[in-house]
C-alpha positions as CSV (number, residue, x, y, z in Angstrom):
1,M,10.2,-24.2,-12.9
2,T,10.2,-21.0,-11.0
3,T,7.0,-19.0,-11.5
4,G,6.3,-15.3,-11.2
5,L,8.7,-12.4,-11.4
6,D,12.3,-12.7,-10.4
7,I,14.1,-9.3,-10.7
8,V,17.6,-8.4,-9.5
9,V,18.8,-5.2,-11.4
10,Q,21.2,-2.3,-11.0
11,H,21.1,0.7,-13.2
12,R,22.2,4.4,-13.0
13,L,19.9,7.1,-14.3
14,G,21.9,10.3,-14.0
15,A,22.3,10.9,-10.2
16,F,19.7,8.2,-9.4
17,T,20.6,4.6,-8.9
18,L,18.1,1.8,-9.2
19,D,19.3,-1.2,-7.2
20,A,16.3,-3.4,-6.8
21,T,15.5,-7.0,-5.9
22,L,11.9,-8.2,-6.3
23,R,10.1,-11.5,-6.4
24,S,6.4,-12.0,-6.6
25,Q,4.0,-14.9,-7.4
26,G,1.1,-13.7,-9.6
27,G,-1.9,-11.8,-8.5
28,L,-1.5,-8.0,-8.3
29,T,1.9,-6.8,-7.1
30,A,1.7,-3.1,-6.1
31,L,4.9,-1.0,-6.2
32,Y,4.3,1.5,-3.5
33,G,6.4,4.5,-2.6
34,P,6.8,8.3,-3.0
35,S,7.2,10.1,-6.3
36,G,10.8,9.7,-7.5
37,S,11.5,6.5,-5.6
38,G,12.0,4.5,-8.8
39,K,8.6,2.7,-9.3
40,T,8.2,3.7,-12.9
41,S,11.9,3.0,-13.7
42,L,11.5,-0.6,-12.3
43,V,8.3,-1.1,-14.4
44,N,10.2,0.2,-17.5
45,V,13.0,-2.4,-16.8
46,I,10.3,-5.1,-16.8
47,A,8.8,-3.8,-20.0
48,G,12.2,-3.7,-21.7
49,L,12.2,0.1,-22.1
50,I,15.4,0.3,-19.9
51,R,18.3,-2.1,-20.4
52,P,20.0,-2.3,-16.9
53,E,23.7,-2.2,-16.5
54,A,23.6,-5.4,-14.4
55,G,21.3,-8.2,-13.1
56,H,18.4,-10.1,-14.6
57,V,14.7,-10.1,-15.2
58,R,12.9,-13.4,-15.3
59,H,9.2,-14.3,-15.7
60,D,8.0,-17.8,-15.1
61,G,11.6,-19.0,-15.4
62,E,12.2,-17.4,-18.7
63,A,15.0,-14.8,-18.9
64,L,13.8,-11.5,-20.4
65,F,17.1,-9.9,-19.5
66,D,20.3,-11.4,-18.2
67,R,23.4,-9.2,-18.4
68,A,25.8,-12.1,-17.6
69,G,24.2,-14.4,-20.1
70,G,23.9,-11.8,-22.8
71,V,20.1,-12.0,-23.0
72,F,17.9,-9.1,-23.8
73,V,14.4,-9.8,-25.2
74,P,13.2,-6.6,-27.0
75,P,9.9,-5.0,-25.7
76,H,7.7,-6.1,-28.7
77,R,8.6,-9.8,-28.1
78,R,8.0,-9.9,-24.3
79,R,4.2,-10.2,-24.5
80,I,3.8,-7.6,-21.8
81,G,0.9,-5.2,-21.8
82,Y,1.4,-1.6,-20.5
83,V,-1.3,0.8,-19.3
84,F,-0.1,4.3,-18.6
85,Q,-1.4,7.2,-16.5
86,E,-3.0,8.6,-19.6
87,A,-5.1,6.2,-21.8
88,R,-3.1,7.1,-25.0
89,L,-6.0,6.1,-27.3
90,F,-6.0,7.0,-31.0
91,P,-8.4,10.0,-31.1
92,H,-9.5,9.4,-34.7
93,L,-10.5,5.8,-34.1
94,S,-13.7,4.5,-32.5
95,V,-13.5,2.5,-29.3
96,R,-14.0,-0.7,-31.3
97,R,-11.1,0.1,-33.6
98,N,-8.9,1.1,-30.6
99,L,-9.6,-2.2,-29.0
100,L,-9.0,-4.2,-32.2
101,F,-5.6,-2.5,-32.5
102,G,-4.5,-4.6,-29.6
103,R,-5.5,-7.8,-31.4
104,W,-3.2,-7.1,-34.2
105,F,-0.3,-7.6,-31.7
106,A,-1.6,-10.8,-30.2
107,P,0.5,-13.9,-30.8
108,R,-0.5,-15.9,-33.9
109,G,-3.2,-18.4,-33.0
110,K,-3.8,-16.8,-29.6
111,A,-6.5,-14.3,-30.4
112,D,-10.0,-15.2,-31.7
113,R,-13.4,-13.6,-32.0
114,T,-14.4,-14.6,-28.5
115,D,-11.6,-12.4,-27.0
116,L,-13.4,-9.1,-27.8
117,A,-16.7,-10.3,-26.2
118,A,-14.9,-11.5,-23.1
119,V,-13.0,-8.2,-22.7
120,L,-16.2,-6.1,-23.2
121,D,-17.9,-8.1,-20.5
122,L,-15.0,-7.9,-18.1
123,L,-14.6,-4.2,-18.4
124,G,-18.2,-3.2,-19.0
125,I,-17.5,-1.2,-22.2
126,G,-19.7,-2.9,-24.8
127,H,-22.0,0.1,-25.0
128,L,-19.0,2.4,-25.9
129,L,-17.9,0.7,-29.1
130,A,-19.2,3.3,-31.6
131,R,-17.8,6.3,-29.6
132,R,-14.5,8.1,-30.0
133,P,-12.1,8.8,-27.1
134,G,-13.1,12.4,-27.0
135,D,-16.6,11.4,-26.1
136,L,-15.6,9.3,-23.1
137,S,-15.0,10.0,-19.4
138,G,-11.6,9.6,-18.0
139,G,-12.6,6.3,-16.4
140,E,-14.1,5.0,-19.6
141,R,-10.9,5.9,-21.5
142,Q,-8.8,4.0,-19.0
143,R,-11.0,0.9,-19.3
144,V,-10.7,1.0,-23.1
145,A,-6.9,1.3,-22.7
146,I,-6.9,-1.8,-20.4
147,G,-9.1,-3.6,-22.9
148,R,-6.7,-2.8,-25.7
149,A,-3.8,-4.2,-23.7
150,L,-5.7,-7.4,-22.8
151,L,-6.6,-8.1,-26.4
152,A,-2.8,-8.4,-27.2
153,R,-3.0,-11.5,-25.0
154,P,-0.2,-10.4,-22.6
155,R,1.3,-12.8,-20.1
156,L,2.0,-9.9,-17.7
157,L,0.2,-6.5,-17.4
158,L,2.0,-3.4,-16.2
159,M,-0.1,-0.5,-14.9
160,D,1.7,2.7,-14.1
161,E,-0.5,4.8,-11.9
162,P,-3.5,4.3,-14.1
163,L,-5.8,6.3,-11.8
164,A,-3.5,9.2,-11.1
165,S,-5.1,11.6,-13.6
166,L,-8.7,10.7,-12.5
167,D,-10.9,12.5,-10.0
168,E,-12.3,10.6,-7.0
169,A,-15.6,9.8,-8.8
170,R,-13.8,8.3,-11.8
171,K,-11.5,6.4,-9.5
172,A,-14.5,4.9,-7.8
173,E,-15.9,4.0,-11.2
174,I,-12.8,2.1,-12.4
175,L,-11.6,0.3,-9.2
176,P,-14.2,-2.5,-9.4
177,Y,-13.1,-3.3,-12.9
178,I,-9.4,-3.6,-11.9
179,E,-10.5,-5.9,-9.1
180,R,-12.3,-8.1,-11.7
181,L,-9.2,-8.0,-13.8
182,R,-7.2,-9.2,-10.9
183,D,-9.6,-12.0,-10.0
184,E,-10.9,-13.2,-13.3
185,A,-8.5,-12.5,-16.1
186,G,-5.7,-14.8,-14.8
187,I,-3.0,-12.4,-15.8
188,P,-0.4,-11.3,-13.2
189,I,-0.4,-7.5,-12.8
190,V,2.4,-5.1,-11.6
191,Y,0.6,-1.9,-10.4
192,V,2.4,1.3,-9.6
193,S,0.8,3.7,-7.1
194,H,1.6,6.1,-4.3
195,A,-2.0,6.0,-3.1
196,L,-2.2,3.7,-0.1
197,A,-6.0,3.3,-0.3
198,E,-5.6,1.9,-3.9
199,V,-2.8,-0.4,-2.8
200,A,-4.8,-1.7,0.2
201,R,-7.8,-2.4,-1.9
202,L,-6.1,-4.0,-4.9
203,A,-2.8,-5.6,-4.0
204,T,-2.1,-9.2,-3.2
205,T,1.6,-8.5,-2.8
206,V,3.1,-5.1,-1.9
207,A,6.7,-4.0,-2.6
208,I,7.8,-0.8,-0.9
209,I,10.1,1.2,-3.1
210,E,12.4,3.8,-1.5
211,A,15.3,5.6,-3.2
212,G,15.6,3.0,-5.9
213,R,15.5,0.0,-3.6
214,V,12.8,-2.5,-2.7
215,T,12.9,-2.2,1.1
216,A,10.0,-4.6,1.9
217,C,8.0,-7.1,-0.1
218,G,5.4,-9.6,0.8
219,P,1.6,-10.2,1.2
220,A,-0.4,-7.0,1.4
221,A,-1.8,-7.7,4.8
222,T,1.6,-8.3,6.3
223,I,3.4,-5.4,4.7
224,L,0.8,-2.7,5.2
225,S,0.4,-3.6,8.9
226,R,4.1,-3.4,9.7
227,L,4.6,-0.8,12.5
228,D,8.2,0.0,11.5
229,L,7.1,1.4,8.1
230,A,5.2,4.2,9.8
231,L,8.5,5.5,11.3
232,R,9.8,6.6,7.8
233,P,9.4,10.2,6.7
234,G,6.2,10.8,4.8
235,S,4.7,7.4,5.7
236,P,1.1,7.1,6.6
237,E,-0.1,5.7,9.9
238,P,-0.3,1.9,10.0
239,S,-3.5,0.2,8.9
240,S,-4.8,-3.4,9.0
241,L,-6.0,-5.5,6.1
242,I,-8.3,-8.2,7.4
243,E,-9.7,-10.8,4.9
244,G,-12.9,-12.6,5.4
245,F,-16.3,-13.3,3.7
246,V,-19.7,-11.6,3.8
247,G,-22.0,-13.1,6.3
248,T,-25.4,-11.7,7.1
249,V,-26.8,-8.4,5.8
250,D,-29.1,-6.3,7.9
251,P,-30.7,-3.7,5.6
252,A,-32.9,-2.4,8.4
253,F,-29.8,-0.9,10.1
254,G,-27.6,-0.7,7.0
255,L,-25.0,-3.1,8.4
256,T,-23.2,-6.1,7.0
257,R,-21.5,-8.8,9.1
258,I,-18.0,-9.8,7.9
259,E,-16.7,-13.2,9.1
260,T,-12.9,-13.1,9.8
261,R,-10.3,-15.0,11.8
262,A,-10.2,-12.0,14.1
263,G,-14.0,-12.4,14.8
264,A,-17.2,-11.1,13.3
265,I,-16.9,-7.5,12.1
266,E,-19.9,-5.3,11.4
267,V,-19.5,-2.6,8.8
268,A,-21.8,0.2,7.8
269,R,-22.6,-1.0,4.4
270,T,-25.1,-3.1,2.5
271,G,-25.4,-4.4,-1.1
272,L,-22.7,-7.1,-0.6
273,R,-23.4,-10.6,-1.7
274,P,-23.4,-13.2,1.2
275,G,-20.4,-15.5,0.8
276,K,-18.3,-13.0,-1.2
277,A,-14.7,-12.9,-0.3
278,I,-13.8,-9.4,1.0
279,R,-11.1,-7.5,2.8
280,V,-11.6,-4.6,5.3
281,R,-9.1,-1.9,6.1
282,I,-8.9,-0.3,9.6
283,L,-6.6,2.6,10.4
284,A,-4.6,2.3,13.6
285,G,-6.0,5.6,14.8
286,D,-9.5,4.3,14.6
287,V,-8.9,1.5,17.1
288,M,-9.5,1.9,20.8
289,I,-8.0,-0.4,23.4
290,A,-9.7,-1.8,26.6
291,L,-8.7,-4.4,29.1
292,A,-12.1,-6.1,29.0
293,P,-15.3,-5.9,26.9
294,V,-17.1,-2.6,27.3
295,A,-20.9,-2.2,27.7
296,G,-22.9,0.8,26.9
297,I,-20.8,2.0,24.0
298,S,-21.8,2.9,20.4
299,A,-19.0,1.0,18.7
300,L,-20.3,-2.4,17.5
301,N,-17.0,-4.2,17.1
302,Q,-15.0,-5.6,20.0
303,L,-12.2,-8.0,19.0
304,H,-10.2,-10.0,21.5
305,G,-6.4,-10.3,21.1
306,T,-3.0,-10.0,22.7
307,V,-0.3,-7.4,22.3
308,A,2.3,-8.8,20.0
309,E,4.4,-5.6,19.2
310,I,4.9,-2.2,20.6
311,A,6.7,0.5,18.6
312,P,7.1,4.3,18.7
313,S,4.8,6.0,16.2
314,G,7.4,8.6,15.1
315,G,9.6,11.4,16.2
316,D,7.0,14.1,16.0
317,G,6.7,14.7,19.7
318,S,3.1,13.5,19.8
319,G,3.8,11.0,22.6
320,T,2.1,8.2,20.8
321,V,2.9,4.5,20.3
322,D,1.6,1.8,17.9
323,L,0.5,-1.6,18.9
324,G,0.4,-4.8,16.9
325,I,-2.4,-6.9,18.2
326,D,-2.7,-10.6,17.4
327,C,-6.5,-11.3,16.9
328,G,-6.9,-15.0,16.1
329,G,-4.0,-14.9,13.7
330,E,-4.9,-11.6,12.1
331,R,-2.7,-8.6,12.9
332,L,-4.5,-5.4,14.0
333,A,-2.6,-2.1,14.3
334,A,-3.7,0.4,17.0
335,R,-2.3,3.8,17.9
336,L,-2.6,5.3,21.4
337,T,-0.8,7.7,23.7
338,R,2.1,6.7,25.9
339,K,0.0,7.7,28.8
340,S,-2.7,5.2,27.8
341,L,-0.1,2.5,27.4
342,V,1.2,3.1,31.0
343,T,-2.2,3.6,32.5
344,L,-3.5,0.3,31.1
345,G,-0.2,-1.4,32.1
346,L,0.2,-2.9,28.6
347,G,3.2,-5.0,27.6
348,L,3.9,-7.8,25.2
349,G,1.4,-10.6,25.7
350,S,-1.2,-8.4,27.4
351,P,-4.7,-9.5,26.6
352,V,-6.8,-6.7,25.2
353,V,-10.1,-5.9,23.5
354,A,-9.8,-3.8,20.3
355,I,-12.9,-1.6,19.8
356,V,-13.7,-0.3,16.3
357,K,-16.7,1.7,15.1
358,S,-18.5,0.2,12.1
359,V,-18.5,3.6,10.3
360,S,-14.7,3.9,10.4
361,I,-14.0,0.6,8.6
362,E,-13.2,0.8,4.9
363,T,-14.6,-1.8,2.5
364,P,-14.2,-2.0,-1.3
């Protein structure tokens, strides 16, 4: 049986046309793209709030919609949870009663008394039960909204820009809980965002949405490091997602060593548990290129690799190029000037050393 999401739909919404094909296998699938690109429309198709003019929507082999076969499962029978930008809690009910509202919609025999305790622990909201939504921070309200959706025992969770209305402090508060949800709840998630930092931190799969179409879809590390995506109007510079695990921690210098296929990477952070799986994000503009290891430099990370791709970084007249560097099977993006490319004599297959400062590496 085919698992995961299998979507092929066409639908017109006024002057806008959604013509999207998407397949993903569990984990957290991020729909990334600019405002108005069709991300929310595609999520509403999955939820059953839009009935497309053509195509199909299948989850784990079951047809939720199939125009040719005459299948349309109504939203309330799809067992899909939906978390919106705003928490949409009942203001007159306590947190406990808001959460238990979700249990009323759980399939018969699927919910029991242990569900509430598990959700409270997962989202860290046990101390909020007696409060009302008006007494919560924005991040707390969103965690309660997620908990209410989970208590309905969904087989798929949709999250439509759940952090968009929060300030940076509240985003930092809730992101670790979404990571726990991704890793521990065992429920596939479709997550809508136009914030690349969120996508890079959370996604296992990334689908790029542009003008109603899915223009790229695949593992997060592969998609976000693609140099050609940086050529599109409004696209950010390339970045690299490198996965590894926490090695040694040096509290005296405030550094942690991350073991990866690209080599050991030291980051300016402590408090991480040794052995913990982790991913780091490195912006292309934060990578320097040398032909050999460099002594007497403040940057602590020097990764050996070969040039696997060279692409122009855009038509802005900046005279820059982007390199894709293969470092032990990991792809590292680097941005440099055309003059540097010529001066160093770089071409496909050239051996290089990528130099990265510890303070410029992003970690969760």
